[in-house]
N, C-alpha and C positions, 0 to 999 in steps of 0.2 A: 505493499499500499503507500505510505507515504515512507519516507526517508529518515524520519526520526526515530523507526525502529530500530534503528544501528547504532545511534549513539550512544556512546558510553562513556561515563565518568568515572574518575577516581575521588571520592570524596576522604577527606581528611578527618583522621580522628584526633584528640585532644585529651592530656591530664593535664595535672597542675605542673609538671616540667617542660612537657615538649609536646609538639604535634607531629605527626607520621602518617604516611600513607597506610593505608589497612585494606583497602580491598579495591578491586575495580567493580563497580555498577552498572546494570543497564538502566540507560536514562528513564525508564518507565518506573523507576522505584523512588526517582528526585525529579521532580519540577523544574525545568529549567526558568530562569529567571525572566523571560518571557512568558512563559507561562503563568508563571504567578500572576505579575502583574496584569496578564489578560484576565485571570480569574477576578481582580481586584478591579479591572476597570469595567467588568461585566456586573459586577456588585454593586460600583457606583452608579452605572446606567448610563442612558442618552438621554440627554434632557435640552433645556435651554442655552447651558453652557456651549454645548454642541454644536447648536444650530446656529449660536452668533458665530461663534468660531469659525463656522462653514463659510459665512459670507463674508467675514473678515482677511482669511485667508484665501478667500475666492477673489479678493480685489487685488492680491497680486499677480495672481494670474490674468485677469480682466487687462491690468496695467500692460502686461507683457504684451498681449496680441493688441492691445488698441495702440501701443506705439508702434509695433509693427506693421499694423494696417495702416496707421498715419504716415510714416515715413513711404511707403508702397504709393499713397495716394498724390502727396506732394511731389512726387518725383517730376511730372512731365513742368509743374509750375516752377521746381526750384532750378530745373534745366532751361527754362527759359529765361528765367530772373536773372543766372549769373553766366547765362551763355556757355553752357558746357556740352561737349563732343558727345555723343551716344556711348563710347566707350568708357568712360570717365563719370558717367553721372551712377553708376552703380554703386562708386565709392562712398556715396551718404549711407545706402543699406550698409554696406561693408564695415563702416565705422561703427555703426550701430552695434551691429554683430559681432566685432570685436569687443568692443565694449563688456557686450552679454557673456563673451568667452570669459574673460577675466573676472569678470562678476558670478560668473556661474562656480569656475577654481577656487576662487577666494569665500564666496559665503558658504559654499560648501563645506569646505575644508574648515572654516572657523567655524559655522553651527557645532562639527564634530568634537573641536576641541575646548570650545567655549560656551556652547549652549545656542538654543535656538533665539532666544529672547532677541537681542540685540540686531540680528539681522532682519527680523521680523518688523523692526521699526524705521533701521537705517536704509533697507532698500527702498523704500516709498521716501524718504526724505530725499536720498539725493538723486533720483526720480524726479521727481518735483522742482526741485531746485534746477537741476540743468535743463529739464523740460520748457520751462516758463524762458531762463535765458538764450536757449536755443531759437526763439521767437526773435531776439534781437541780433541776431547773426549778422556779420558786416562783410563776410566774403564765404565764397563755396566753403573753402576749405577751413572758416572757424564755425562751420555748420557742423562739417565733419567733426573735428576736433570736441564740441559741446554734445553732440551726438552719442560722442565715445563715451564720454563719463555719465550720460544719462544711461548708456547701454550698461555701465559697470554696475548701477544702483539695480536697474529693472532686472538684471540679470541673475540676481540673485535670488528673483522669487520663486522660481521654479524648484532651484534644490533644497529649498528651505522650508517654502510655507507646504509644500506637501508633504515632506518629511515630519514636521510639527503638527499638523492635524492629524495625521494617521496615530502618532503617538498618545495623542488624547484618547483615541476612538475603542470603544471595544471592539471586538474582533469581529463580532457579526454585524458590524455597521463599516466594515472596511470598503464595501461597495460606493460607498458616499464621496472616497478620495475620486473615483473614477467621476463621479456624480457631478464633483466640484468643477471638474473640466467646461461646465456650462458655462463658466464666468469665462473661460478663455474665449471660448463662441461671442458672448456678450460683448466682447471686448471691441471682436472685430465689427460688431452690430453697429456700437456704439460710436467708434471713428468712420465706419461709414455713412451712419446717418450725419456726423456733423459734417463729413466732407461733402453731401450731399446739398445740404443747408447753405454752407459756406463756399467752397469752392467755385462752382459757377457763375456767383455773382460777382467774386469778388477778386478775378483774374482777367489777365490781357482779353480784349477783345478777341474773339474768334475770326477765323479767315473766312469770306463769303464769296460767292461767285463773281461781286463787283469788287469786291476789295479783298484780293488774294493776301495782302502782309498790311493788315492795319497797323497804324499806329499805337505805342502803347508807352506810357510814361509808369516805368515800373515801379519807381515810390510810391505811388499813389492810386495805381489801377493793378496791381500785381501783389494784392497785399493778401490775399486769401492762405499762403504757405503761412505766413506768419500769423494772422489770426489763429488757422486749425491748429499751431503748436501751443500756442497761448492757450488755447481752450482745453485740450487735452494737457497742458498743465496743471491747469488749476482744477481739473477733475482729480487727475491724479493727487493732488495737495488735500481736497476734499475727501478722497478716501483714507489720506495719513491721519487726518483728522478723526474721522470713524474709529481708524484702529486706535488712537491713543487715547480718547475718552469714552468709547464704549464699553470697552474690555480691558483693564490692565492686567496685561498676560503674565501667570506664571511661566517657569521653566517647565518643559514635558517631564511627565514622571518616569519615563523610559532613561532619559536623558540624566535625570537626578540618582535613579536606582542604578543605573549604569558606572556613575561616577561615586558611588556608595554613600549618596548624601539621603541617608532612609529617614529620616527623622522629616527632612522637608517633603520627601516623598509622601507619607502619610499625612503631613499637613494637605499638600496641593488636593490628594485625593479627598479628604474631606470635606474640603471647601468648595470641590466640583459638586461633589453631592448635595452641600446646601445651596450652592447657587441654582440647582437644577431643581429645589425642592424637597430634595429627601433628606429630612434630618435622622431616620433612622438608621442609615449607614454607620457602621463602629469598624474602625480599621485599626487594628493594633500592631506594637512592635513585631510581635511575633506569627502574625498574618505574614511577613517577609522573610522569617527563619527558615521555610519549609524551601526557598529556592536554591539551585544549583546556582553555582557561581558565573560571574560575568567570563567573557573569553580570557584565553591565556595571558592574553595582552591586556595586563590590568589596569585598574584606574585609581587615583588617588581621592580620598576622602576630604572633597574641599569643605570643611567648616566654615571658612570663613566669609562665607556668603552674606550678602548685605540683610538688613533687617528687612526691608522690602520685601525680599525674593522668599523669606521666610515664611511671610506672611501668605501664601500661596495664593489664591485670587485677591489681589489688591482691592477690589471694589467691595472685599468682604467687610462687613464693619464688625465681626468677630472670628477670631481666629482661633483654631482648634489645638489641642496638643495631644500627643502620642501617649497612650500608656506608659506611666512611669517604667523603666526598666525591672527585670527581676534581680537583675544582679549589678556592681557597681561599675563592672566592665563594658556593658551592654551598649552604653553610649557610643562606646570607641571602636563597636564592630565595625567592620567593614563587610563589604560581600565574601561570601564564601569563595575558597579557591576550589578549582576543578582542574585536573589535566588537560580535559578537552573543551575546544572551543564550544560556542552555541552556533556555530555555522557549519550546523548540518554535519560536519566530517563523518566519513565513514572511519570504523573503528582502528582500521589501520593505522589512521594518522594519530593515534592518542598515543605512543609510548614516547613520541619524541617529544611530548610536552611535561613528561612526570617531572623531571629536574627543574622544570619553570615555575612551579607551584611556591607561593610564597606562604610563609607560615608566620601569625601574627600576633596578635595579642590572646591573651587566655579568655575564654567563654564557657561557661558552667551551664547555658541551659539548654544547649544543643547535644545530644551523646555522638552525634556522625558526623556532624561539618566544624568546620574550623575555620575562624572568622581570622580575617587577614587583613594588613595596612598593607595596599596598593599603591601602585605608579601609576601617575598620565600617562599615556600612551602617546610616543612622538609620532608627526606624519609618516614617517619612516615605516612605522609597526603596521600602520592604517594600510598603507600602501601593500607591504609584504602580504599581511590579509587578503587583500582584494585580488592581487596576482599569484596567490596558491594554488595549487592544483585544485582544490576543491572549487573554487569560485572563476579561474581563469576563462572558462568556456564561457561562462555567463556574462563576465563583464565583458570581454571580447564583443559577443554578439548583442549587447546590449548599446555597447558603441556603435557599432555598427548598424543597428535601428535607427538610433539617435542621428547620426550624421547622415544617412543615406535619405532617413525622412525629411531633415531641414534642408537638403539639398535639392529634393524632389519637388518639395512644398514653396520654399523660398524662388526656387529658380521660375516656377509658373506663376505665384504670388506675387512677388515685385513688380513684376512688369505686365500683370494684366493691365494695371489702367492704359497704361500707354500701347498696349496690344489691340486694347479696344478702342481707343482714338484714332488706329490706323488701319482699322477693319471696315470692310465695303464687301455688300454682296452685289450680285448682279442685279438689278433692279429692285433696290433699297438706294434709301438717302444715305448719305454720309452722317454718322451718329452724332449730335451735339455731345458737349462737355457735358449738360442735364442726362443725356439720354446714357452717357457711359457711366456718371457716377450712379443713378438709379439702375443701371445693371449690375454695378459691382455691389450695390447695397444689397440686392436681389440675394448674388452671390453670397454675402458675408450672414445673411438671414439664412440660407440653407443649412448651414452649418451647426446650427441650434440645434434641432431635431438631434443630430448626429451624438452631441454630449448625451443627451437624457437617455436615447435607445442602448450607448455604450453602457451605463450604469446596469441596464436588466439584461443584455447579453452576456456579460462575465459571468451572469451567474446560473447559465442556463450550460447545456451540455457542453458546447462552445469552450468555456472557460476564456483565460486572457487570451492565451495563444491563438484559440480559434477564431476569436474576433478579431484581434489584428492582424491575422493571416488573411481573411475574408476582406477585412478594409484595405488593406494594402494591395491586393491583384484588382479588386475592385476600383481602386482609385487609379491604377494603371490601364485599366480597361478606359475607363471614363475620359480619361486625358487623352487615350488615342484617337476614340471618337470627337472630341474637343479639336482635336486636330485636322480632323479633315472634315468639317463642319463646311455647311453651306448656305445658311441663312441664319439670321439673329436668333430665331425660336429655338431652334438646335443649340445653337451657342449659349442660350442660359438653361437649356435643361443639360446638357454637358456640364459647363461649368458648376453647375449646381449639385450636380450629381458630384464632382469633384472634390466640393466643400464639404458636403454631407460626411463623404466616406474618410477625406483626410482629417476632417476633426473627430468622426468617430476612433479614427486609427490612434491621432493625439492623445483624446481621451484615456483610452486604455494604457498607452504608454506612461502617460504620465502616472498611473496608478498603480500599474505593474512594476517600476523601475523601484520604489520606494519600499514597495511590497515584499520583494525577492529578497531584499540585502539586509543584514541586521543591522539591530539600533546603533550598533558602535562604529558602523563603518558607513551606514545610509548616508550620512549629507556627502562625504569625500565620493562614495560611488554615484547618488544623484548628478551631484557638481559635477564631477568626471564627465557623466556622459552628455549634460546640459552644455556642459563647454565644448566637447566635441562636436556636436549639434550646432553650436555657434561657430565654431570653426567652418563647419560648410556654409555656415551662412554667409561666413565672409566672402568665401569663395564664390557663391552661387551667382551672387548680382553683377560683378563684375566678369565670369566667364558668359553668363546670359546675355550682357549685352556685347560682347564678342559676339557671339555665336548668332544675334539676332541682325549682325552687320552682312553675315554668310547667308543667312536662310532665315525668315522669318517665323518658322515652324521649329526650326532644329531645338533651340531651348526644350519644345515641349517632347521632343523623343527623349532629349537626355533624361527629362522629368518622368517618362514611362521606365525606361530602365532603371532611375532610381528606388521608385515604387516596387518594382518587380526584386530588386535587392532587399529589401526591406521584408516582403514577404518570405524569402529564401532563407534571412537571416531568423526571421520568429520561427520557421518551422524546425530550425536549427536547435531552438532554446532547450534547455535540458529539463527546465521545471515550468509547471503550470502552479500558479498560486493559489487557485481557487481551492477555496476548503470543501474538504468531502462530507465536513458534518458543521456547521456554521453555526448551530446550535450548542456546540461543545467549544469553549473557549480552550480545551486542553487539545484541542485536534491539530493534528502536524498543520503547518502553515503552507508546507509546500507540498506537491506530489510530482514524482519524478517522471518525465515522459517514458512510457514504456519499451520504448525503442531504444532507450539508452542502458 
């Protein structure tokens, strides 16, 4: 069934003088840290806190796609304003993607080492500040620089917001992480609506049969792209305000427990229950004593946190205190050491870890497990785990999925407005800018149902992998049809199909990636995958600009090939993360591919 049946751990025994390894036992006899916390999260239940957090974390994903679509829509106007050649106009999008790449790596790594709370706020701070400043750019390259800085902020939302929300969710509600991608679609819709309302009326006059090259005062008549950037920056600022004042977020329980901050974990869990209106939940320190330890790459008990963080949900007027320890040493207890990590390793990996178990303080309340004082992992150890035999195949395939999806979708999406402006069909009039932005708005709206449907499909027999594969190959087929269209109506249908299926694909990718990796490597894993996706996003606009000069439909064929590669990578993934028994929080999180 699940790979967890092969997990084996070596518990440590303890007497008054020393601790020693006494036996190797199967994981079935001792719960892993994630299983214990999943049980406690189920005890806390789902409620108003999680719904509020769903919206606030969704704002980060909304901002990500809103800015991507905004930049795509203003490209023709920016090109006209600064007289930029076709082969260089893609530099605007590439600058944004480059900033997103650095932001993904930086904020993903930061969240693993220092927690999820600061990235949750700072990503939108940076995005709103540089978004508003970009509307005052005085040259093409200054605009690129400001968008790079903006990308550094908004690029951190994908790797941190999804991981943060997942670590507060009871296991049976993990499908909501996929549903959260509906905000990603809303970002595109909001940008396209703003573009439709602003750009056709605040740009240079369109050519007509009587006046092929109309005069344009760029300073006064071509201000639509500046208004667009400023407006989206203000929207981002409003979302930042909502995050700051609607819910003062505590650190995630899984991060706290992974770093041996047990007292704070209990306080946060009880405060969440209180916020949800469940005043009967009573979580005691002994509820955490039955867990197996964190990974062999151990963590330090950060007991020097500030008072605000210890208060759990900072909007609460009353804080909770855990049950007093049964011995004077209980408050010094770190997480219990095991020889094996909780990375779903096979038993063959266990022996090499035996010598790395650290023995710490004396503990008298547990006869079988020994408390330890542990050390904070450096980034090298996280990468060592990610590139270990167990994770290597999954990591490389996930990286490929993110990179090829970004390349294929970006190559089509970034130049779609410009492509639509130059598109003409026999017997049909040349589309106006208003027509183009209307078509683009329809294209964006078509993606919304994809996000909603994805949250249902992943819980069917298709699972995560089947849903992703179906949407990837479907996107490739829809793009091929788009490349051979012969009328405006077929163009709308095929482009809407691309939007629907690509959004469905992204929705599952965003949920699957943090789901498949363990807590202590999750931020780095998602951040690196997102970062590589941004690398592809950097290359795609420039490459697409070059290909457009060769043949108008050439970027579309490259996009088709990209989605096919995504589908192949998905089929090769070793794990399906759909739970076989969602009602049981102790069920294995991952199911191996039967072919492996």
